[in-house]
N, C-alpha and C positions, 0 to 999 in steps of 0.2 A: 140595172143601170150600175148599182152599187157593187153588186157581186161580180160584175164584169170589170170594174175598177180593180177590186181586190184580187181577182185572178191575174189581171195585167201586172199588178203591184208584186204579187208574189214571184211572178216570173222575172220580172226585172231584178227582184231582191236577191233569186237565186243565182242570176247571171252576175251580179256585183260581188257576190261572196265567193264565186268561184274564178273571179277574175285575179289574175296575178298582181294587178295595180292596187287591190283593194286596201291591204294592211299597209303597203308603203306609202299610199296618199294619206291614209287616216293618222298614221304615227308622224308623217312629214307636218300635218297640221298642228300636231301636239306639240312637237318640237318648236314650229314657229311660234305658238302661243307661249311656249315655256321662255323662249327668249324675249319676248316682249315684257313677261311678268318679271323676268331677272333684271332686265334693264330699268324697269320701273323700281324693282326693289332696292337697287342702288341709289337711289335718290331719297330714301327715307332715312330716319335717325337712327333705326335699329342697324342698318348696313353700315352706316358711318362708323357707329360705335364697335361694331365687330370688327371693321379694319384697323381700328386702333388697339384693340384687344389682341388680336392675332395677325398682325401686319406681315408676317412671313408666308401667309397663305395667298397674299394678292400682290399682283403686279403693278407697280406704280410707273415705270417707265413705258412710253408710248410706243417707241420702236421695237422695244422686246414683244409687247402685246401684239404689234402688227406683225412680227416676223413669226410668232407662235401660231396666230390664227392663218396667217398664209401658208405656213407649212402643214398645218391640220386640213385645211381645205384642198391641197393638192394630194395629200397622202389620202384622205378620205376618198376623194374623187377617183384616185388610182384604185382603191380597194373596191369601189362601187362598180366601176367599169369592168374589174378582173372577175368579179362575182357574178355580174350579168352574163360575160363571156363564158363563164365555166358552166352557168345554167343552161345557155344555148347549146354548148357542146354535149352537155348530158342528155338534152332533149333529142338533139340530133342522133346520137349514139342508140338512145332507147327505140328512136322509130326505125333506124335502119336495122339494128340485131334482133328486136323483140316483136314489138307491134305498135302502129301509129297510135291506136286505141288506148295505149298507157300514158300518153302526153298529158291529158287533162288531170291524172292524178298525180303526176310528178309535179305540174304547174302549180297545183292547188295545195302544195305542202305549206302549211301555215307558217313553220319554223323558218323555212327559208324567205318567205314574205316578210316576215317580221324582221329579220336580219336586215334584208335591203331596205325595209322602212326606216330601220335606225341608222343605217349608212345615209340615207338621203335627208333624214330629219337633222342628223348632226352636221351634215355639209350644210343645210339650209340655216341652221342655228349660227354656224361660224361666220357665214356670209353676211348674216344680218348683224351680228357683232361688230364685224370688220366694218360695215358700213357705216355704224353709229360711231365707231372709234375714229372713222375718217371726217364724222361732221365738223362744223366749223365751232370753235371753241369747246371742244371735247378734249379731255386729258384722259390718261390712260387709268387714272385713280377712278374714272367714272364708270369703267367697264371692267375693273381689276376683278371683281368675283365672277362677272361673266366669262372672262377669259379663263379663269382657272377651271370653271365647270366644263369649258370648251376642251380644256386638255384632258379633264377626267372622260369625256366623250370620246376622245381620241384614243386613249387607252382602251376604254371599252370596246370601240370598233376594232381594234387590233385583236382582242380576245374574241369577239364574236366571228372574226375572219377565221382565226384557227378553228373553231368550231364549225364554221360554215363548210370549210374543207372536209372535216371530218364527216359531216352530215351528208353532203352531196356525194361523196365517195361511197358512203354506206347505202344511200337512197338507190344508187344506180346498179347495185349488186341485184342480179336477177333472182337469186334466192330470197332476198328481202321483198322484192317485188310481188313475187308468187305469193309470199306468206302474208303481206298486207292483202292483196286480193282475196285470199282464202279467208282471212279473219273477218273481214268486212262482209263479204258474201255470206259467211256461215252465220254470223250473229242475224243477218237479215232473215235467213231461212229458220232460224230457231225461233225468231219472234213470229213467223207465219205458222210454223208448225204448232207453238204455243195457242196462238189466237184460234186456229183450228180446232184444238184440244179443248178450249175454253168455250166454244160456241155451243150452245143448247139447242139452236135452230135446225129443224130438220131441213133437208134439202127440197126446195121448192121446184118441182117440174110443171112446165105449163106448154101448151102448143100455141103457136102464132097464127091461129086462124082468123081470129076478128081483131087482133092486136094491133100494135103499131111498130113500124121499124125506122130507127134513125140511121142515116147513112153517114158516112166520113165526107166532111166538106173540103178535105185535103188530105194528101199523102204522107205518110210518115210512120213512125213506130210507136206504137201504143204504149203509153207509160201509166196509165191507171185511169179510174173513175173516181172524181174527189166529190164524194158526198156532201161535203160541208158547203159546196155552192149551190146545191138543189133548193130552188124557191120554196118558201113557206107554203104557197098557194097548192104546189105540187104534193107536198107531205100530207096535207089533209085529205087528199084522194085516195090514200091507202093503195099506192101502186104496188105492183110486183115487175121488177126489170131484171133483165139478164145482160150483162156484160159479154159480148159475144167473142170479142179477140182475147187472147191471154197478153198478160204483161211482157212486152219485148216483141210482140208479133208485127210483122210489116202489114200495115193497112193501107189500102189504095183509095183514091178519092172515089166516092160512090159506093163503097163496100159496107155492107151492113155491119155495124159497130154496138147497137143497143135495141134490144127487143123489149117491148112493154106489152104486159097482159092486157092492159085496158086501152082503149081509144081516147086519146087527147087532142086538144087542139093545136094548130100549127104554132100560134105563138108560145105555147108551152114546149113545144118541140125545141123550139131555138133556146128555151131556158135550160133544158136538159143538155144539148150541145155544148153549153158552156162548162159542163162538168167532165167533158172528155179531155184528156191530155195526150196531144200527140208531140212527138219529138222528131228531130232530124236524125239524131244517132241513137242506136239500139243500147249502146253501152256508156251513156251519159251519166248514168245513176248507180250507185252501189246496191243493186238488188240482186239477187242470188243468181238468175239467168245472165245478166250483164257480166257478172264477175266471172261465171263458167264459160262465158265465150271469150273472155280475155285469156283464161288459161288455156282453152283451146287453141287460140291463135299462136299463143307463145310455143306450145308445143309443136304446132304446124311449121312455124317460122324457124324454130329450131331444127327441124329436119329437112330443111329446104337445101339444095346442093351447095349453096354458096355458104352457109353456117355449118350445118352438119354438126350438130351438138344433141347427142342422145342423152347425155346427162341432164340437160335442161328439160327436155322433152319428158323424161322420166319423173322428175320432180313435178312438172305440171300435170301430168297424169295423176300421180298420186295425190295432189292436192285437188284435182278436178273432181274424181270419183266420188268422194264424201259429199260434195255439193249435189252430184248427180243423184246420189241416194235419197238426200233429203228432199229433192225436188220429186222423185218418184213416189216418195211417201204420201205426197198430197193427193187427194181424190181430184178427179177430172172436173168436178163442179163443187163449189162451197156456196152455202148460203149465209148472210148476214143480216141482222135487223138493224135499221137505221132509225135513229131519233125515237127511241123506245117504241118500237115496234110499228111505227107509222108507214114504213117503207121496207119491202123486201128485196134485197138486192143478191142476185145469183151471180157469181163469178165463174169464169172459166180458166182452168189452169192448162199449162201446154201438155198434151198428149205425150206418153211416153216414146212412142214410135218417132214423133216430131223431135223429141229432146235427144233422142239417141242419133237421129240422122243429121241433127244440128252439131252435136258435140263430139260424137265418137267417130262417125264415118269420115270427116276430114283426118283425123289422126290416123284411122286405119288405112286411108288411101295414102298417105305421105310416108308411112312408117312400116309399111307392109314387108320391105325387104330387110329390115333391121331386126334380128331376133330378140335383142336385148329389150328394145322399145315394145316390140309384139308381146313378150312375155310378161312386162309391166301391165301392159293394156289388158291382157288375158287374165291375168290374176285378178286386177281390178273388177272387171266385168263378173267373174266367177263369184268373187266377195260380195258383188251387189246382188247377184242372182239369188245368193243365200240368205238375204236379209228378211228377217221374218215380217217386218212392218210393210213391206211392198206388196201391193194386191197381186192376185194371180194373174190379171190382165196385164200389168207392167211387167211382171216375170215373164210372160210370154214375149213380150217386145224384146227383153234382154235375152232370152233364148234365140230367138231370131237373130240377134246380132252377133251372138256367139257363133252360130251357124256360118255366117258371113265371114266372121273372123277366120274360122277354121279353113273356109275354102281359100282365104287368102293365104294362109299359112301353107297349104297344100300346093298352092299354085306360085309361090312367091320365094319360099326358104328353100334354097338349093340344097343346103348342107343336110344329108339326111339325118345325122346325128341330131342336130339341132330342131329338125322337123319332127321327130319321133318324140323327143323331150317336150315340144310343145302341145303335141296332140294328146299326150298323156295327161296334161292338166286339164284338158276339157272335161266338162261334167260327163257321167256315163250315158246320161239322156242324150248329149249331143254326138257321142261317139259311136251309137248304135249304127 
């Protein structure tokens, strides 16, 4: 029960952090508290003596204070509306020109959320001070310091607005989007490769003749197996388990997702089901495969008839292939020891043929008539095929993809000179 609550809490926590409203709400609450503290501060002797020492920093005229606060409220409100409008325009443009799957990454930009939070917080601060100023038996001297701070916040909002314009115009540039996706996914794959290199546990193979199989209770994309939620009673049994789908694979309801070498009770099966993480989206997390899929979709979208942007497709391919190579360096299966050897967990990685079908074939299909994009894809696949850390089995899959690409070149590149130049690039083993 406790671990079920922890998993649900973790899920809600992740949604809250990815929400566009998280930082604005948090910052607005801080500004609200700051307004209350400032109003309370002005009633103590320290504030009164400060006003006497430097009177030119404080406004004593009530109408002037009201005019300043009213102007700030209308100005900050205009900045907030305009900034939100720009965000929506950027999201609409990214969805139409690149890929709808890019929207979560743009929405979750913390810098933009913080700026919007400062806007809303400053607006809330000014409104609260104005309300206090309009209260009965209140004079401008009672909120002089708060009014000056409101003016400072107004100047800050103008500066943040200039930065916001620069940031949002930079964020929508496709080269920056591609680079951010590549950097995030590359770091994830580097951690996976490092973890595999540091693992001293030999691969555990077992047959499911007398074991137990757990099936998916709903359809979705497999996001991983969270071993931290394994019940302590299961750890004491010394189980050997295999996670059947790879991370990012589509899992259908009733499909086998977990194989256990030993036989266990039905109640314990429910406890293990808690560790399985299924998601509605394949690209909602910054893993290697999810990022590679986004780059593939950008390349395919760029080659659609309505956009026809070979430069973007070439850039996406050049960043996609290094991720492809890193994923193909991983073995098909990996074993790890959990809780100091109390449990052996076997994980499956995506097979090379499935990886190429998922990432390369759509690009090959949509760009087979463009010689510049085909050359980029061909150079990238030849480079990947020569990588010394890729296994022989995975290289066979790459060679099969090169054979298919050669057929597309022969059938679809009409210009004889372009066709001959492309065929010369293929490895000798393919040109036989």
